[in-house]
N, C-alpha and C positions, 0 to 999 in steps of 0.2 A: 203748612210748614211752620214749625215752632222755632227751629234754630236758624233764624234769619242771619245772625251774625256769622255763624260758622259757614253757612252756604256762601255768603258774600265773600268771605275771606278765601274760601276754596276756589271760588270762581275767578277772583282776581289773581290768585297765585298761579292758576293755570292759564291766565291770559297775558302774563307779563311779557314773554318773548314775542308773542303775536302782536300785542299792542305796541311794543317797542318798534317792531317792523313798520307798523302803521305810522307812528310819529316820525320815524326817520324819513318817511316820504313827505312829511310836512315841512321839515327843517329846510331853510334856504329856498323856499318856494313862495308862491303868492299866498299860501295859507299862513305861513309864519308872519308875513307882513300884515295880513288882514286880522289875524288873531291879536297881534300886538296893538293894532289901531283900535280894535274893539274894546280893549282894556284901557290903554293909556289915553285914549280920547276923553276918558271920564275924569282925568286928574290934571292938575297944573304941572308945569315942568319942574318937578321936585323929586328927590330921591325918597322912596317909601320903604317901609318895613312891611312886607307882604306875606301873608300866609296862603299857600297853595294847597287846598284841601283835596284829597284824592289825587295827588300829584301823578300817580302812575309812573311812567318812565321819565317824568320830569320835564315835560314839554313847556308848560307855562313858566316853570322856574328857570329853564334855560333861556327862553326868549326874553323874559322880563329882566333877568340879570344882565343881559347884553346891554340894557339901557340904564344900568347902574343901580337898579333896585336890589335891596337886600331881601333874599328869598328864603323862606322856610317851607319845606314841603313835607306833608304827612300822607301816609297811606296805611291801610290795614294789612297790606301784603308785604311780606319781607322781600320777596323776589322783585316786586316793583321798586322798592326802595334801593335795593342793590343796583338795579339798572339805572335809576335816577342819579345815584351818586356817580356812576361811571359817565353818564351823559353830561353831567354838569361839573366834571372835574375841572379844577382851577378857576371856578366861578364862586361868587359870594353866595353860596347856597348851603343850607343845612337840611338834613332829611332825618325823619324819625318814623318808626313804625308806631302807629297810634290809631285808636278808634276815634272817628270824627264826632262821635256823640259825647266823648269824655276827653277833653283836651288838657294836656299837662302844661298849660300856660297861665300866667297871671292875668287878672282882669286888665282890660284896656291895653293889650300888648301890641296890637297891629294897626297899621294905618289902612290896610285893605285886606279883604279876603276874596280869593278867586277860586272858582271850581268849574269843571267841565264834565258833564255826563256822570255826575256823582249823586245828585240829590234823588234820583229815581231809585237808588239802592238803599236809602235810609230806612232802617227798621223802626225808628221813632223820630219822624221828621220834626215834630214840635220840640222835643228835647234837644235835638241837634241844633236847630235854629236858635234856641235859647242859649246854648253853649257858645255858638259862634258869636252871638251878640255880646256875651259876657267878655270875650277876649278882644273884641273890636273897640278901638278908641272912639269916644264921642266925636262925631263929625267924620268918622271913617266910613268907607264904602264897602258894601258887600256886592259882589258881581257873580251872578249865577248863569251858567249856560247849560241848558238841558232840553229835553223834549218829552212829549207824552208817549214814551216808547212802547208801553204795553196797555195803553188805553183801548186798543183794538179788542182786547179780551172782554171789554164791557160795552163796546159800541159796535153794533152789527154793520152799520154803513162804513165805518172806518176799517173794520176787519176786511171787508170786500175790497176797499181801496188798497190796503196793504198787500193783500194777496195778488191783486192785479199788478201792482208795482213790482212785486217779487217775480211774477211770471214774465213781465216785460224785461226785467233785468236779466233773467236767465236766457231769454231768447236773444238778447243783444250781446251779453258779456259772459255767460256761463254761471257757474255756482258762485254766490256771493262770498266774499272773504270773511272768515270768522276767526277772530283773534284767540278765542278760548278753545283749548284742546280737550276739554271735558264737557260733555253735555249736561246742561242744567235743566231739571224738570220744569215743565210748563207751570205746575202748581206753585212753584217758587215765585215766578213772575206775577202770577195772578194774586198771590197773597201779599206782596209788598204794598205797604200803605199808599205810596204815591201812584201806583198803577191805575187806580180807579178814580183819582182826583183830577178835576179839570184844571190844568195848569196852562199858563202861569197865574191864572186868576186866584187859585187857592194860595199860592205863595204870596201874592200881593196883599191879600186880606190878612194873612197871618203875620207877615212882616210889619204891617201897619199896627196890628195889635201889640207887637213887641216894642213899638215905639220908633219905628223907622219913618223917615220922611223923604220927600222928593223921590218917590218910587217910580222908576221909568221902566217901561216894558217895550221891547221890540219882539213881536210875536213870530218873526220869521227872518233869520239871518243866513239861510242856506245859500243864497246867491252870492254871499261874500266868502264863505269858507268851504264850500263843497265843489268838487269837480263834477263833470257830467255824469259819471257813473254813480256817484253818491246821490246826486239830485234825482236820478232815475229810481233808485232804491228807497230813499228816505223822504222824498218830496212830500208825501202825504202826512208825515209826522215831523214837521219842520222844527229845527232848533230855535229856541227862544233865548232872549237875553233879558236878565233882570238886573237893574242897578238900584240899590237902596242905600240911603245915608242914615247912619245912626244919629239920633238927636244929640245935640250938645248937652241939653238938660235931660238927663236920663229919667225915663219913666219905667225902664226895664227892671224886673225883679225875677230872680231865679227861684221862685217859690211855687 
């Protein structure tokens, strides 16, 4: 697959309504509370200027703006941004259609960057992380939530676990929910750079190279944010959390 960017945009355009249905089920539930705690437990009680990368229908922007934080959300999908604006109406949120690898913001613009289930889609992770570092203020925090979603293509034992989990889910609950209305070829998932990398170890090493410090890893947070169905289906590819602080004395260079 050569046109990573085009396929990614197409996938998220066709996932907008389905993903909105999913996040509507998170709002005002234990999930909203847990996601809020996972993020705001990392900061003092202050009002921050936060960038929500890959905002989708605006879930993080919505829940964090409820606590007084100024939110800016970006997404490569026009449909996602339309829905995010609707979901966050009357809140201190701004939304833009933007490529997460090339951000239209000044250096040192944000106190925090957050993203969920975004980094696995990056077609050039190194360049994206450099760009995120550029617009994050010294002392600011980068918080990443993701999983090794497609490592099973490269790990036979994991592939068997995933297939077993899927069979178990179908026997208990039926066909798994799929937000995307258009099938994406397996070759696309196999070809994405992050699919074959052992994460979050890879992220930790690269963020350290970019000059981050106090890098904290929680390798499994599913017991906090998943319900029973999700744990059945995704338990063998657990969500991880990365928190990294940009050094006050910058060593970063975008060269």
